[in-house]
C-alpha positions as CSV (number, residue, x, y, z in Angstrom):
1,M,-14.2,-8.6,-3.8
2,R,-14.6,-12.0,-2.1
3,P,-13.0,-12.4,1.4
4,S,-12.4,-15.8,2.0
5,S,-13.4,-16.1,5.8
6,Q,-15.2,-13.7,8.3
7,V,-13.1,-12.0,11.4
8,D,-13.9,-11.6,14.5
9,D,-14.0,-8.0,14.7
10,S,-13.3,-8.0,18.6
11,R,-9.4,-9.4,17.6
12,A,-9.6,-6.9,14.4
13,P,-5.9,-6.4,13.0
14,L,-4.6,-3.1,12.0
15,V,-2.7,-3.2,8.8
16,V,0.2,-0.8,8.0
17,K,1.3,0.1,5.0
18,I,5.5,1.1,4.5
19,G,5.7,2.9,1.5
20,G,8.8,2.4,-1.2
21,A,9.4,5.9,-2.6
22,A,12.9,7.6,-1.6
23,G,13.4,8.5,1.9
24,V,10.8,6.3,3.7
25,D,12.1,5.4,6.9
26,L,11.5,1.5,6.8
27,D,13.4,0.6,10.4
28,N,11.2,3.5,12.2
29,V,8.2,1.6,11.2
30,C,9.4,-1.5,12.0
31,A,9.9,-0.2,15.4
32,D,6.4,0.9,16.0
33,V,4.9,-2.8,14.6
34,A,7.4,-4.2,17.1
35,E,5.7,-2.0,20.0
36,L,2.3,-3.0,18.9
37,R,2.7,-6.6,18.8
38,R,4.2,-6.5,22.3
39,Q,0.7,-4.5,23.5
40,G,-0.8,-7.9,21.9
41,E,-2.0,-6.1,18.6
42,R,-2.4,-7.8,15.2
43,V,-0.5,-6.6,12.6
44,I,-0.5,-7.2,9.2
45,V,2.1,-4.9,7.2
46,V,2.1,-4.4,3.5
47,N,5.4,-3.0,1.7
48,G,6.0,-0.9,-1.3
49,G,9.1,-0.9,-3.3
50,S,9.4,1.5,-6.2
51,E,12.5,3.3,-5.3
52,A,14.2,-0.1,-4.9
53,G,12.6,-1.3,-8.1
54,D,13.8,1.6,-10.5
55,A,17.1,1.6,-8.7
56,L,17.5,-2.1,-9.6
57,L,16.3,-1.6,-13.3
58,T,18.6,1.5,-13.9
59,S,21.6,-1.1,-12.4
60,L,20.5,-3.6,-15.0
61,G,20.6,-1.2,-18.1
62,M,16.5,-0.8,-18.0
63,E,13.9,0.9,-17.6
64,R,9.7,1.3,-17.4
65,T,8.9,2.9,-20.4
66,E,6.1,5.6,-20.4
67,A,3.4,5.7,-22.7
68,L,0.3,8.2,-23.5
69,T,-2.8,5.8,-23.6
70,A,-5.7,7.1,-26.5
71,S,-7.9,8.3,-23.4
72,G,-5.1,10.7,-22.8
73,N,-3.7,9.1,-19.7
74,V,0.2,8.8,-19.1
75,V,0.9,5.1,-17.9
76,R,4.1,3.2,-17.0
77,L,4.6,0.1,-18.9
78,T,5.1,-3.2,-17.0
79,N,6.5,-6.2,-19.3
80,E,7.4,-9.7,-18.1
81,A,10.8,-8.8,-18.1
82,T,10.5,-5.7,-16.1
83,L,8.2,-7.5,-13.6
84,R,10.7,-9.4,-13.1
85,V,13.3,-7.4,-11.9
86,L,10.3,-5.1,-9.8
87,T,9.6,-8.3,-8.4
88,M,13.7,-9.0,-7.1
89,A,13.3,-6.0,-5.6
90,W,9.9,-5.9,-4.0
91,V,10.2,-9.4,-2.7
92,G,13.7,-10.1,-2.6
93,D,15.4,-7.0,-1.4
94,V,12.5,-4.4,0.5
95,N,9.9,-6.9,1.7
96,K,12.9,-8.9,3.2
97,R,14.6,-5.9,4.9
98,A,11.1,-5.3,6.5
99,V,11.1,-9.1,7.8
100,L,14.8,-8.8,9.1
101,A,13.7,-5.9,11.1
102,L,11.1,-6.9,12.8
103,L,12.7,-10.1,13.7
104,A,15.7,-8.1,15.3
105,R,13.2,-6.6,17.5
106,G,11.6,-10.1,18.7
107,V,8.7,-10.4,16.3
108,S,8.2,-13.3,14.0
109,A,7.6,-12.3,11.0
110,L,6.5,-13.8,7.4
111,G,6.9,-12.4,4.2
112,M,5.1,-13.1,1.1
113,C,4.3,-11.6,-2.1
114,G,0.6,-11.6,-3.9
115,A,1.5,-15.2,-5.2
116,D,2.4,-17.1,-2.2
117,G,-0.5,-19.0,-0.7
118,R,-2.5,-17.0,-3.2
119,V,-2.7,-14.2,-1.0
120,L,-3.8,-11.6,-3.6
121,V,-5.3,-12.6,-6.8
122,A,-6.0,-9.9,-9.1
123,R,-7.9,-9.5,-12.5
124,R,-5.5,-8.6,-15.5
125,R,-6.3,-5.4,-16.9
126,P,-7.4,-5.7,-20.9
127,P,-4.9,-5.2,-23.5
128,L,-3.9,-1.2,-23.4
129,K,-4.5,1.4,-26.4
130,L,-1.8,3.7,-27.0
131,Q,-1.3,6.5,-28.6
132,D,1.7,6.2,-31.1
133,G,1.8,9.7,-33.0
134,E,-1.1,9.8,-35.3
135,R,-2.1,6.0,-35.0
136,T,-3.5,4.1,-31.8
137,R,-1.6,0.5,-31.0
138,I,-2.8,-2.1,-28.8
139,D,-0.1,-2.9,-26.3
140,R,-1.1,-6.8,-25.1
141,S,1.8,-7.2,-22.8
142,H,1.3,-4.6,-19.9
143,L,1.2,-6.6,-16.8
144,A,-1.1,-4.8,-14.7
145,G,-4.0,-5.6,-12.6
146,E,-6.9,-5.2,-9.6
147,I,-7.1,-7.2,-6.7
148,I,-10.4,-8.9,-6.8
149,E,-9.9,-11.8,-3.7
150,V,-7.8,-11.5,-0.3
151,N,-7.1,-14.8,1.1
152,S,-8.1,-14.1,4.5
153,R,-8.6,-17.4,5.6
154,L,-4.4,-17.6,5.5
155,L,-3.5,-14.4,6.5
156,N,-6.0,-15.4,9.8
157,V,-4.2,-18.8,10.3
158,L,-0.8,-16.7,10.3
159,L,-1.7,-14.1,12.7
160,A,-3.2,-16.8,15.2
161,A,0.0,-18.7,15.1
162,G,1.8,-15.2,16.3
163,Q,3.3,-14.4,13.0
164,T,3.3,-11.0,11.4
165,P,2.2,-11.4,8.0
166,V,4.5,-8.8,5.5
167,V,2.6,-8.7,2.2
168,C,3.6,-7.2,-1.2
169,P,3.0,-7.2,-4.7
170,P,2.9,-8.7,-7.7
171,A,-0.5,-10.4,-7.0
172,V,-1.2,-13.2,-9.2
173,T,-4.0,-13.9,-11.5
174,E,-6.5,-16.7,-11.5
175,D,-4.6,-18.7,-14.0
176,G,-1.2,-18.2,-12.3
177,T,-0.1,-14.8,-14.2
178,L,1.9,-12.3,-11.9
179,V,0.6,-8.6,-12.2
180,N,1.7,-5.7,-10.9
181,V,-0.6,-4.3,-8.5
182,D,-0.5,-0.8,-6.6
183,A,0.6,-1.5,-3.0
184,D,-1.8,1.0,-1.7
185,Q,-4.3,-0.8,-2.8
186,V,-3.0,-4.2,-1.6
187,A,-3.2,-2.6,1.9
188,A,-6.9,-0.9,1.6
189,A,-7.7,-4.4,0.1
190,I,-6.8,-6.4,2.8
191,A,-7.6,-3.8,5.7
192,S,-11.1,-4.2,3.8
193,V,-11.3,-8.0,3.7
194,M,-9.5,-8.4,7.3
195,G,-12.2,-6.0,9.4
196,A,-8.8,-3.9,10.3
197,R,-9.5,-1.5,12.8
198,A,-7.4,1.1,11.1
199,L,-5.0,1.4,8.4
200,V,-2.1,3.6,8.8
201,M,-0.3,4.5,5.7
202,L,3.5,5.5,6.2
203,S,5.1,7.8,3.6
204,N,7.9,10.6,2.9
205,V,5.1,13.3,3.5
206,A,3.6,14.5,6.8
207,G,0.1,13.8,5.7
208,L,-2.2,15.9,3.4
209,L,-1.3,18.8,2.8
210,E,-3.6,22.0,0.9
211,D,0.2,22.9,-0.2
212,P,1.6,20.2,-1.3
213,T,5.0,22.9,-0.8
214,N,4.0,23.9,2.9
215,P,3.9,21.7,5.8
216,A,2.0,23.9,7.8
217,T,-1.0,23.4,6.1
218,L,-1.5,20.0,6.8
219,I,-4.8,18.6,6.9
220,R,-5.3,16.9,10.7
221,A,-8.4,15.2,9.9
222,S,-11.3,14.8,7.4
223,D,-14.5,12.8,7.3
224,D,-14.7,14.0,3.3
225,V,-12.5,11.7,1.7
226,E,-14.1,13.1,-1.7
227,G,-13.4,16.8,-0.4
228,A,-10.5,15.8,0.9
229,M,-9.3,14.6,-3.0
230,G,-9.1,17.8,-4.2
231,F,-5.7,18.5,-2.3
232,A,-4.5,15.4,-3.2
233,K,-1.1,15.8,-5.8
234,G,0.7,12.9,-7.6
235,R,1.0,9.7,-5.5
236,M,-1.2,11.2,-2.6
237,R,-4.4,10.9,-5.3
238,Y,-3.1,7.1,-5.0
239,K,-3.2,6.9,-0.9
240,L,-6.6,8.6,-0.9
241,E,-8.0,6.5,-3.7
242,A,-7.0,3.2,-1.4
243,A,-8.1,5.4,1.4
244,R,-12.1,5.7,-0.2
245,R,-12.0,1.9,-0.8
246,A,-10.9,1.4,2.7
247,L,-13.5,3.5,4.3
248,A,-16.1,2.6,1.9
249,A,-15.8,-1.2,3.0
250,G,-16.1,-0.3,6.8
251,V,-12.6,0.6,8.0
252,S,-13.2,3.3,10.8
253,A,-10.0,5.1,10.0
254,V,-7.1,5.9,7.8
255,H,-4.2,7.4,8.8
256,V,-1.8,8.9,5.9
257,T,1.4,9.7,7.8
258,A,5.5,10.7,7.6
259,S,7.6,7.5,8.5
260,G,10.3,9.5,9.7
261,T,8.3,10.9,12.5
262,A,8.7,9.8,16.0
263,R,6.7,7.0,16.8
264,P,5.1,7.2,13.4
265,V,2.4,4.5,13.8
266,L,1.5,5.2,17.3
267,S,1.4,9.0,16.8
268,A,-0.9,8.5,14.0
269,L,-3.2,6.2,15.9
270,T,-3.0,8.8,18.6
271,G,-4.0,11.9,16.2
272,E,-0.6,13.2,17.2
273,A,0.6,13.4,13.4
274,G,-0.4,12.8,9.9
275,T,-3.7,13.2,8.7
276,R,-6.7,11.3,9.8
277,L,-9.6,10.1,7.0
278,T,-13.2,8.9,8.3
279,S,-16.5,9.0,6.9
280,S,-17.9,11.0,9.3
281,G,-17.9,15.2,9.4
282,K,-15.5,18.2,8.9
283,V,-12.3,19.2,7.9
284,I,-9.7,20.1,10.6
285,H,-6.4,21.9,9.6
286,A,-3.3,21.8,12.1
287,S,-3.3,24.9,14.3
288,P,-0.9,27.7,13.3
């Protein structure tokens, strides 16, 4: 990935990612972001929007088709019509709700998707080889990509102006095509390029659990993200993949916690809640 400029480490920002699944408390997270801004922190917010996107598709009588790739993976296809609706939900709904929640708390926030100012540039993934019964077919309509560049110069200008950027998918390719990108990976890419002092990822679960059905098995801290990956199920695997990317790029800590926790961002940063991932030593379990 190509950073656009270097960041002053003495003023390294925090990156806060607000998940888009059902049960995520956006207002609760924004209250903490406002408190961090009052403390003089520079903060970049990234929002997802999976629930809002699916709900809007359903209301329009549409859905994201699942397909089996030739390699055996199940993917949710994103064509042009689907991505148009998802963009409406991610950018027009969730992103603006986050901006309004921050404005209501005295924080000047500016919402944008990856195409705005080319803040997120992506490489489009190659056509998919899909298994259709006994035959293999090529799907060239799937609009998905990988982040290759973050416009850190633009983000630094906004931060220097006292703004709190609120960024969300989709990203844009170098030839001007919108593509779906994973919001966790967006947060990791921004944290990496901006030299963030920490990445905090808020979702609807308490953190990384050894047993996803038992909150008492919360892993408080791990310096072995590869080993921790063995406990991750479902969407948590995406979060740990993003954490691995950020840590490898030099971000000192990634925190995964529940958005509904009291003071979720602040309690994660102090180690009172959630899972803290670093690249330095042993796994620490929650006290029984």
